[in-house]
C-alpha positions in Angstrom: 172.6 -76.9 76.6 172.3 -79.4 79.5 174.0 -82.8 79.5 170.6 -84.4 79.0 169.6 -82.2 76.1 173.0 -82.7 74.5 172.7 -86.5 74.8 169.2 -86.7 73.5 169.9 -84.4 70.6 173.1 -86.3 69.6 172.9 -87.3 65.9 172.4 -91.0 65.6 175.4 -91.7 63.4 177.8 -90.6 66.2 176.5 -93.4 68.5 175.3 -96.3 66.3 177.2 -95.7 63.0 176.3 -94.1 59.8 174.8 -97.1 58.0 172.4 -98.1 60.7 171.5 -94.5 61.4 170.6 -93.8 57.8 168.4 -97.0 57.7 166.5 -96.0 60.8 166.1 -92.4 59.7 164.7 -93.5 56.3 162.4 -96.0 57.9 161.0 -94.1 60.9 162.0 -90.4 60.4 164.0 -89.9 63.6 167.6 -88.8 63.4 168.7 -88.3 67.1 169.4 -90.5 70.1 166.2 -89.1 71.7 164.1 -90.2 68.7 165.5 -93.7 68.8 164.9 -94.0 72.6 161.3 -92.9 71.9 160.7 -95.8 69.5 159.0 -98.0 72.1 158.3 -101.7 71.8 154.8 -102.5 70.5 154.6 -105.7 72.5 156.8 -108.2 74.4 157.3 -111.9 73.5 158.1 -114.6 76.0 160.7 -117.3 75.5 159.0 -119.8 77.9 160.2 -122.6 80.1 163.3 -124.6 79.2 162.6 -127.6 77.0 164.6 -130.8 76.3 165.3 -131.5 72.6 163.8 -135.0 72.9 160.4 -133.6 73.7 159.9 -130.7 71.3 156.2 -130.0 70.5 155.5 -128.7 67.0 154.2 -125.1 66.6 155.1 -124.3 70.2 157.5 -121.6 71.4 160.4 -123.2 73.2 163.6 -122.3 74.9 166.7 -124.6 74.9 170.2 -124.7 76.4 172.4 -126.4 73.8 175.7 -126.5 71.9 176.5 -125.9 68.3 177.6 -129.2 66.7 177.5 -128.3 62.9 177.5 -125.2 60.8 176.7 -125.1 57.1 176.2 -122.1 54.8 175.1 -122.7 51.3 173.4 -121.0 48.3 169.6 -121.4 48.2 168.2 -123.6 45.4 166.7 -121.6 42.6 166.8 -118.3 44.6 169.3 -115.6 45.3 170.9 -115.5 48.6 172.2 -118.0 51.1 170.9 -120.4 53.8 172.7 -120.8 57.1 171.9 -124.0 58.8 173.1 -124.6 62.4 172.6 -127.9 64.2 172.5 -127.8 68.0 172.4 -130.5 70.6 171.7 -130.8 74.3 172.8 -134.4 74.5 169.3 -135.8 74.1 168.7 -134.9 70.5 169.5 -132.4 67.7 167.7 -129.4 66.3 168.3 -127.3 63.2 168.4 -123.5 63.3 167.7 -121.8 59.9 168.7 -118.3 58.9 168.1 -116.8 55.5 170.7 -114.4 54.0 172.4 -114.0 57.4 175.7 -115.8 56.7 177.5 -113.4 59.1 175.9 -115.2 62.1 178.3 -118.1 61.4 181.1 -115.9 62.9 179.7 -116.3 66.3 177.6 -119.5 66.0 180.7 -121.7 65.7 181.0 -125.4 66.5 181.4 -125.9 70.2 179.8 -122.6 71.3 177.0 -123.0 73.8 174.0 -120.8 74.4 170.3 -120.4 74.9 168.0 -120.6 71.9 164.4 -119.6 71.6 161.8 -119.8 68.9 158.8 -121.5 67.4 159.2 -125.2 66.5 158.7 -126.1 62.9 159.5 -129.1 60.7 161.2 -129.5 57.4 161.7 -132.9 55.8 161.1 -134.6 59.1 163.7 -132.5 61.0 162.6 -130.2 63.8 163.8 -126.7 63.3 163.7 -123.1 64.5 163.6 -120.3 61.9 165.4 -117.1 62.8 165.4 -117.9 66.5 166.4 -115.5 69.3 169.5 -116.6 71.1 172.2 -115.6 73.6 175.6 -117.2 73.5 177.8 -118.0 76.6 181.4 -117.2 77.0 183.4 -120.4 76.2 184.6 -120.8 79.8 181.2 -119.9 81.3 179.4 -122.6 83.3 175.8 -121.5 83.1 173.5 -122.8 85.8 169.9 -123.8 85.3 168.9 -120.8 87.3 170.6 -118.4 84.9 169.1 -120.1 81.9 165.6 -120.0 83.5 166.0 -116.3 84.2 166.9 -115.7 80.6 164.0 -117.8 79.4 161.6 -115.7 81.4 163.0 -112.3 80.4 160.5 -110.5 78.0 161.7 -109.9 74.4 160.8 -106.4 73.1 159.2 -106.5 69.7 159.5 -103.1 67.9 157.4 -101.5 65.1 159.5 -102.6 62.1 159.6 -102.3 58.3 160.6 -104.5 55.5 164.1 -102.9 55.5 164.7 -102.6 59.3 163.8 -105.6 61.5 162.9 -105.6 65.1 166.1 -107.2 66.2 168.1 -104.5 64.3 166.3 -101.8 66.2 166.9 -103.7 69.5 170.6 -104.0 68.6 170.9 -100.2 67.9 169.0 -99.4 71.1 171.4 -101.7 73.0 174.3 -99.5 71.9 172.6 -96.4 73.1 171.4 -97.9 76.4 175.0 -98.9 77.2 176.0 -95.2 77.3 172.7 -93.8 78.7 173.5 -91.3 81.4 171.1 -90.3 84.2 168.6 -87.9 82.6 167.1 -84.7 83.9 163.5 -85.5 84.5 160.9 -83.1 83.1 158.3 -84.3 85.5 158.9 -82.6 88.9 159.8 -84.9 91.8 156.7 -84.0 93.7 154.5 -85.1 90.8 156.5 -88.3 90.3 156.0 -89.1 94.0 152.3 -88.4 93.8 151.8 -90.6 90.7 154.2 -93.4 91.8 156.5 -92.9 88.8 160.1 -94.1 88.3 162.7 -91.8 87.0 162.9 -91.0 83.3 166.2 -92.9 82.8 165.0 -95.9 84.7 161.8 -95.9 82.7 163.7 -95.8 79.4 166.0 -98.6 80.4 163.1 -100.8 81.7 160.9 -100.3 78.6 163.7 -101.4 76.3 165.5 -103.9 78.6 163.0 -105.3 81.1 164.0 -108.1 83.3 160.3 -109.1 83.9 156.9 -108.1 82.8 156.1 -105.9 85.8 159.2 -103.8 85.0 158.1 -102.8 81.5 154.6 -102.2 82.6 155.8 -99.7 85.3 158.0 -98.1 82.8 155.2 -97.7 80.3 152.9 -96.1 82.8 155.7 -93.6 83.7 156.4 -92.7 80.0 152.7 -92.5 79.3 152.3 -89.9 82.0 155.4 -88.1 80.7 153.7 -87.8 77.3 150.5 -86.5 78.6 152.2 -84.1 81.0 154.4 -82.6 78.3 151.4 -82.2 75.9 149.3 -80.5 78.5 152.1 -78.3 79.8 152.8 -77.2 76.2 149.1 -76.4 75.5 148.6 -74.5 78.8 151.8 -72.5 78.2 150.5 -71.6 74.8 147.3 -70.3 76.5 149.4 -68.2 78.9 151.5 -66.8 76.1 148.3 -66.0 74.1 146.9 -64.1 77.1 150.0 -61.9 77.1 149.1 -60.4 73.7 147.0 -57.3 73.5 143.9 -57.3 71.2 142.1 -54.4 69.6 140.2 -52.3 72.2 136.5 -52.7 72.3 134.5 -49.8 70.9 130.8 -50.7 70.9 128.7 -49.3 68.1 125.3 -49.7 66.6 126.1 -52.4 64.0 125.5 -55.4 66.2 122.3 -53.9 67.6 120.9 -53.2 64.1 121.7 -56.7 63.1 120.1 -58.3 66.2 116.9 -56.2 65.9 116.4 -57.2 62.3 116.6 -61.0 62.9 113.2 -62.6 62.1 113.6 -65.1 64.9 115.0 -65.4 68.4 118.3 -67.0 69.2 118.2 -70.3 70.9 119.3 -70.5 74.5 122.6 -72.0 73.6 123.2 -69.4 70.9 122.6 -66.7 73.4 124.9 -68.3 76.0 127.7 -68.8 73.5 127.3 -65.3 72.1 127.6 -63.9 75.6 130.8 -65.9 76.2 132.2 -64.5 72.9 131.2 -61.0 73.8 133.0 -61.4 77.2 136.1 -62.7 75.4 136.2 -59.9 72.9 135.8 -57.2 75.6 139.0 -58.3 77.3 142.4 -56.8 76.5 143.7 -60.2 75.4 142.7 -62.0 72.2 139.9 -64.6 72.3 140.8 -68.2 71.5 137.5 -70.1 71.5 136.2 -73.2 69.8 132.4 -73.5 69.2 131.2 -77.0 68.6 127.6 -77.7 67.6 125.5 -80.0 65.5 124.9 -79.5 61.8 122.3 -76.8 61.6 122.6 -75.6 65.2 123.3 -72.0 64.2 127.1 -71.7 64.6 127.4 -69.5 61.6 125.0 -67.0 63.0 127.0 -66.9 66.2 130.1 -66.3 64.0 128.4 -63.4 62.1 127.6 -61.6 65.3 131.2 -62.0 66.4 132.4 -60.6 63.0 130.2 -57.6 63.4 131.6 -57.0 66.8 135.2 -57.0 65.4 134.1 -54.7 62.6 132.5 -52.3 65.1 135.9 -52.1 66.8 137.4 -50.8 63.6 138.9 -54.1 62.3 138.3 -56.7 59.6 136.9 -60.2 60.1 138.0 -63.1 58.0 136.3 -66.5 57.7 138.3 -69.4 56.2 136.4 -72.5 54.9 137.9 -75.8 53.7 136.3 -75.8 50.2 135.4 -73.3 47.5 131.8 -74.6 47.5 131.4 -73.9 51.2 133.3 -70.6 51.0 131.1 -69.4 48.1 127.9 -70.5 50.0 129.1 -68.7 53.1 129.7 -65.5 51.1 126.1 -65.7 49.7 124.4 -66.7 53.0 126.3 -64.1 55.1 125.4 -61.4 52.6 121.8 -62.5 52.6 121.7 -62.6 56.4 123.2 -59.2 56.8 120.7 -57.7 54.3 121.2 -53.9 53.9 124.1 -53.9 56.4 126.2 -55.8 53.8 126.5 -52.7 51.6 128.8 -50.8 54.0 130.9 -53.9 54.8 131.8 -55.0 51.2 131.9 -58.8 51.9 134.6 -60.1 49.7 135.2 -63.7 48.4 138.8 -64.8 47.8 139.2 -68.3 46.5 141.9 -70.0 44.3 139.8 -70.4 41.2 139.0 -66.7 40.8 140.3 -65.2 37.5 143.5 -63.2 38.0 141.8 -59.8 37.6 139.1 -60.6 40.1 141.6 -62.1 42.5 143.7 -58.9 42.3 140.7 -56.7 43.0 139.8 -58.8 46.0 143.4 -58.7 47.4 143.4 -54.9 47.0 140.1 -54.6 48.8 141.4 -56.8 51.6 144.7 -54.9 51.8 143.1 -51.4 51.8 140.6 -52.3 54.4 137.6 -51.5 52.2 136.6 -55.2 52.5 135.6 -55.3 56.1 134.4 -58.9 55.9 136.5 -61.5 54.0 135.4 -65.0 53.2 137.8 -67.5 51.5 139.6 -70.8 51.4 143.3 -71.6 51.7 143.8 -68.8 49.3 143.7 -66.5 52.3 146.9 -68.0 53.5 148.9 -66.9 50.5 151.8 -64.5 51.0 150.2 -62.1 48.5 147.2 -61.6 50.8 147.6 -58.9 53.4 145.0 -57.3 55.7 144.6 -53.7 56.7 143.5 -54.5 60.3 142.6 -58.1 60.9 140.7 -58.3 64.2 139.0 -61.6 64.0 139.8 -65.0 62.4 136.9 -67.5 62.0 138.0 -71.0 61.1 135.1 -73.1 59.8 135.3 -76.9 60.1 138.6 -76.9 62.0 139.0 -80.6 61.4 139.8 -79.8 57.8 142.7 -77.5 58.7 146.0 -78.0 60.4 147.1 -76.0 63.5 149.8 -74.3 61.4 147.2 -73.0 58.9 145.2 -71.4 61.7 148.4 -69.8 63.0 149.4 -68.6 59.5 146.1 -66.7 59.2 146.5 -65.3 62.7 149.9 -63.9 61.9 148.3 -61.7 59.2 146.8 -59.6 62.0 148.1 -58.0 65.2 146.9 -60.4 67.9 143.5 -61.0 66.3 140.7 -62.9 68.1 140.2 -66.5 66.9 136.9 -68.3 66.7 137.0 -71.9 65.6 133.8 -73.7 64.5 133.2 -77.4 64.2 130.1 -79.5 63.5 132.0 -82.6 64.7 131.4 -82.9 68.4 134.6 -83.5 70.2 135.0 -85.9 73.2 136.5 -84.3 76.2 139.8 -86.2 76.1 140.4 -85.2 72.4 139.4 -81.6 73.1 142.0 -81.5 75.9 144.7 -83.0 73.8 144.1 -81.3 70.5 142.4 -78.0 71.4 143.7 -77.6 74.9 144.8 -74.0 74.0 141.2 -73.0 73.3 138.2 -72.3 75.4 135.3 -74.5 74.4 131.6 -73.6 73.9 128.9 -76.0 72.9 125.6 -75.5 71.1 123.4 -78.5 71.7 119.9 -77.3 70.9 118.8 -77.0 67.3 116.7 -74.1 66.0 112.9 -74.6 65.9 111.6 -76.1 62.7 114.2 -78.8 62.1 112.5 -81.9 60.8 113.3 -85.4 62.0 115.6 -87.6 59.9 114.9 -91.3 59.6 118.1 -93.5 59.0 118.3 -97.0 57.6 121.2 -99.4 56.9 120.9 -101.2 53.5 123.1 -104.3 53.8 123.7 -105.4 50.2 126.1 -108.1 51.4 123.0 -109.9 52.7 120.3 -108.5 50.3 121.9 -107.4 47.0 118.5 -106.8 45.4 117.6 -104.1 47.9 119.6 -101.6 45.8 116.6 -101.3 43.5 114.4 -100.4 46.4 116.9 -97.6 47.3 116.3 -96.0 43.8 112.6 -96.5 44.1 112.5 -94.8 47.5 114.6 -91.9 46.1 112.2 -91.6 43.2 109.2 -91.4 45.6 110.7 -88.4 47.3 111.4 -86.7 44.0 107.8 -87.4 42.9 106.7 -85.6 46.1 108.5 -82.5 44.9 111.7 -82.9 46.9 115.4 -83.4 46.1 118.1 -85.8 47.0 121.8 -86.6 47.2 123.6 -89.8 46.2 127.1 -89.8 47.7 130.0 -92.0 46.4 133.4 -92.5 47.9 135.2 -92.0 44.6 135.1 -89.8 41.5 135.8 -92.7 39.1 137.2 -96.2 39.3 140.6 -95.0 40.2 140.2 -91.6 41.9 138.9 -90.9 45.4 137.8 -87.5 46.5 138.6 -86.6 50.1 139.2 -89.0 52.9 136.4 -91.5 52.5 138.7 -94.6 52.4 138.3 -96.7 55.5 138.6 -100.2 54.1 139.1 -102.6 57.1 136.6 -105.4 57.2 135.2 -104.6 53.7 135.1 -107.7 51.4 137.8 -107.5 48.8 135.3 -108.3 46.1 132.9 -105.5 47.1 132.4 -103.1 44.3 133.3 -99.4 44.9 130.7 -97.0 43.7 132.0 -93.9 41.9 130.3 -90.7 40.7 131.0 -91.3 37.0 129.6 -94.9 37.2 126.6 -94.2 39.4 125.4 -91.1 37.4 124.0 -93.2 34.5 122.6 -95.8 36.9 120.6 -93.1 38.7 119.5 -91.5 35.5 118.3 -94.9 34.2 116.5 -95.6 37.5 114.8 -92.2 37.5 113.9 -91.5 33.9 112.8 -88.0 33.1 114.4 -86.6 36.3 117.3 -84.1 36.3 120.3 -85.9 37.7 123.7 -84.1 37.7 127.1 -84.7 39.4 129.6 -82.7 41.5 133.0 -83.7 42.7 136.4 -82.1 43.6 137.9 -82.5 40.1 135.5 -80.0 38.6 136.5 -76.3 38.4 135.3 -73.9 41.0 132.9 -72.3 38.4 131.4 -75.7 37.5 130.9 -76.7 41.2 129.4 -73.3 41.9 127.0 -73.4 39.0 125.9 -76.9 39.9 125.2 -76.1 43.5 123.4 -72.9 42.5 121.2 -74.9 40.2 120.5 -77.6 42.8 119.7 -74.9 45.5 117.3 -73.3 43.0 115.5 -76.6 42.4 116.7 -77.0 38.8 118.3 -80.4 39.7 116.4 -83.2 41.3 119.3 -85.5 42.3 122.9 -84.6 42.9 125.4 -87.5 42.6 128.4 -86.3 44.6 131.5 -87.0 46.5 132.1 -85.6 50.0 132.5 -82.1 48.6 128.9 -81.6 49.8 129.8 -82.9 53.3 129.7 -79.6 55.1 127.9 -76.3 54.8 125.6 -77.1 51.8 122.2 -75.8 52.7 119.3 -76.9 50.4 116.0 -76.8 52.4 114.1 -78.8 49.9 116.6 -81.8 50.0 115.0 -84.7 51.8 117.0 -87.8 50.9 120.6 -88.7 51.4 121.8 -92.0 49.9 125.3 -92.9 50.9 126.9 -95.7 48.8 129.9 -97.5 50.3 128.8 -96.1 53.6 131.3 -98.5 55.3 134.2 -96.4 53.7 133.2 -93.3 55.7 133.9 -92.4 59.3 131.2 -91.9 61.9 131.4 -88.1 61.9 131.4 -88.0 58.0 128.2 -90.0 57.8 126.6 -87.8 60.5 127.7 -84.7 58.6 126.3 -86.0 55.3 123.0 -86.9 56.9 122.8 -83.4 58.2 122.5 -82.1 54.7 118.8 -83.2 54.6 115.8 -82.3 56.7 116.9 -78.7 57.0 113.7 -76.9 55.7 110.8 -78.5 57.6 110.8 -81.4 55.2 111.3 -84.8 57.0 114.7 -86.3 56.1 115.6 -89.8 55.0 119.1 -91.3 55.1 119.9 -94.6 53.5 123.4 -96.0 54.3 124.2 -98.6 51.7 127.0 -101.1 52.7 128.7 -104.3 51.6 130.3 -104.8 55.1 129.5 -108.0 56.9 127.6 -107.9 60.2 129.6 -107.7 63.4 132.6 -106.0 61.7 134.2 -102.6 62.6 133.1 -101.2 59.2 129.5 -102.3 59.7 129.5 -101.1 63.4 130.3 -97.6 62.3 127.4 -97.5 59.9 125.0 -99.1 62.4 126.1 -96.6 65.1 125.2 -93.6 62.9 121.8 -95.1 61.9 121.0 -95.7 65.6 121.0 -92.1 66.8 120.8 -88.4 65.6 122.8 -87.2 68.7 126.2 -86.1 67.4 127.6 -86.0 70.9 126.7 -89.6 71.5 128.2 -90.5 68.1 131.4 -88.6 68.9 131.9 -90.9 71.9 131.0 -93.9 69.9 133.4 -92.8 67.2 136.2 -92.5 69.8 135.5 -96.1 70.8 135.4 -97.5 67.2 138.1 -95.5 65.4 141.8 -96.3 65.2 143.9 -94.1 67.4 145.7 -92.3 64.6 142.3 -91.4 63.1 141.1 -89.8 66.3 143.7 -87.0 66.2 144.6 -87.1 62.6 147.7 -85.6 61.2 146.1 -82.3 60.2 144.2 -82.0 63.5 147.2 -82.5 65.7 149.5 -80.4 63.5 152.3 -82.6 64.7 151.9 -81.3 68.1 150.1 -84.0 69.9 153.4 -86.0 70.4 151.4 -89.0 71.5 153.0 -92.5 71.2 151.9 -94.4 74.3 148.9 -92.2 75.4 145.6 -93.3 73.9 142.9 -90.6 74.1 140.4 -93.4 73.6 141.1 -94.9 77.0 143.6 -92.7 78.9 141.2 -89.9 79.8 142.0 -90.1 83.6 145.8 -89.8 82.8 145.2 -86.8 80.5 143.1 -85.0 83.1 145.6 -85.7 85.9 148.5 -84.5 83.7 146.6 -81.3 83.0 145.9 -80.7 86.7 149.6 -81.2 87.6 150.7 -79.1 84.6 148.4 -76.2 85.6 149.7 -76.4 89.2 153.3 -76.1 87.9 152.5 -73.2 85.7 150.5 -71.4 88.4 153.7 -71.0 90.5 156.3 -70.9 87.7 154.6 -69.6 84.4 158.0 -69.2 82.6 159.4 -72.5 84.0 162.5 -70.7 85.3 162.5 -73.2 88.2 161.7 -76.2 86.1 164.6 -76.1 83.5 164.3 -79.8 82.7 160.6 -79.4 81.8 161.4 -76.2 79.8 164.2 -78.0 77.9 161.9 -81.0 77.1 159.2 -78.7 75.7 161.7 -76.7 73.7 163.2 -80.0 72.3 159.7 -81.2 71.5 158.8 -77.9 69.7 162.1 -78.0 67.7 161.3 -81.5 66.6 157.7 -80.4 65.6 159.1 -77.6 63.6 161.5 -79.9 61.8 158.6 -82.3 61.0 156.5 -79.3 59.7 159.3 -78.1 57.5 159.8 -81.6 56.1 156.1 -81.9 55.3 156.0 -78.6 53.5 
């Protein structure tokens, strides 16, 4: 282990003491020196110009050079704890400093001590005061000049992400201890790249971001560390691609299965389907495993592309497995794939494996998968169980990747011998996100929709402005039912206390806004549409109950389905024309787009009504308006990137803990990400094993080790 690795991996208690280390680990999760150094300031405060005590403005941030003239620590009236009052003077007046439950400060803030004090001026009982001010004390014999005081006043104050138990100043104090012993660090970014980008060294950047002497210094440090993050992420992803390319996949043995399937199709593939299919064929003909992401609109025909790839894998003598995020979707996939295959299905024994199967059926399914008699397997997370083994897994298809973590994809891969991987998503992915989250995959796009898709009209229903419009929503839904069509009513919760899924974005939503739930809305819809068949579906129902409900709805036996987001993906009911989304402001852009895609699928014009209590010109309302304004999912993906919070863009399950982004923002740092990828590729082109770049290799290994620790902790 190098000196740098040894220092950064040093357990925190060895450097800052056990008590402080435990508090930081509990609050933020890191337990090493490197973890603490990577806890960057979220902003920088300014102390400001020096001010005389006889001219203090209220509510202004001031900086004063003064002497302590009185110290008083007393219990607080009617409350637990103590109040430390310090009176300071600069010869022109006096000012009170107030500290709650910090009596220990009296040890240094003694009478006669001089220093610089900074804070916001308040007033209590006619006396000017600073509450919990920042300060720096002088040595007793130190004669501080005005220049030194001015310099201190202009030095930025790092403000750290803090908690109720660990304050920013405590984090700064702990970092100060570490920075005092910080050695020169091996830089993972090669010197030529640093020169090209105008970056400072890693050690200088860490010192400057935590102890800047001016604002320009921390800005330069942040730019350096931002590039470091992007460079490490891109190098890791590109190295993963290189390693994947070293594996050997099942040899290609073309047969008649695919040709039989293609010749039996009652329609022609779209141009995009043909192009993506050719890319997949080319991938699967190579000696190395395919790792490809196919993104396309709802209804663009991704599943058909996946079926053709599965038949290719089966022709080669292997098994193909498709994993879906919900039992409803997995069950529908099993049915639709069997129907699409027609007579070909008989020899492939398509097998469904989901968690809700009775024990006897589950056992039979597992035996069929293990023996290889099930050539095509469709399932949910149940496929990841240790009890599930494959005879010869040649292709893994992951449907709706955004519902799975990276580790889950890898778990299924490990059940085969270097299988091909095909990832499907109906959520279009902006380029910067694709490069950061799916940088180890090749990406294909299906933009064109098959012929026959009907237009969908979308409207926002702002109940905050027009509460009476809700009655028109039910009337409009009834008109569609009277025309022989069907509809969905989607709620963000099952009942008053239980949500279902991740529809819970609440910023900018009035606190008094009611939250619609399935159990509450079901009788409302039944009352509004008397004589109509209205049923409900949500995640708390059993697999059999959900399956029976969806089967009845698809058969036209149910007119309106009141549901949570369990119907968000994959549910295909051609006769469904209307999508009513209540609390639309609680859903993300991509969720609303996915929900809308459930209607207008069978030549029947679609109608989407987004009901919201969010005020105009708020982030919550902007999301809803954005979806209503366009049917283009790729345009919406970019809009989503602009509107959503950074953490929501990647998501914990999406990134699988591997994004490692703290300073980089995929929403705005596209040029940095692309430059980092270019430099990372150049390094790996000449040194694929990083033998000549040991600092970079060590940094990646340390990052991977941390990721594994986080993954183990989560599971």
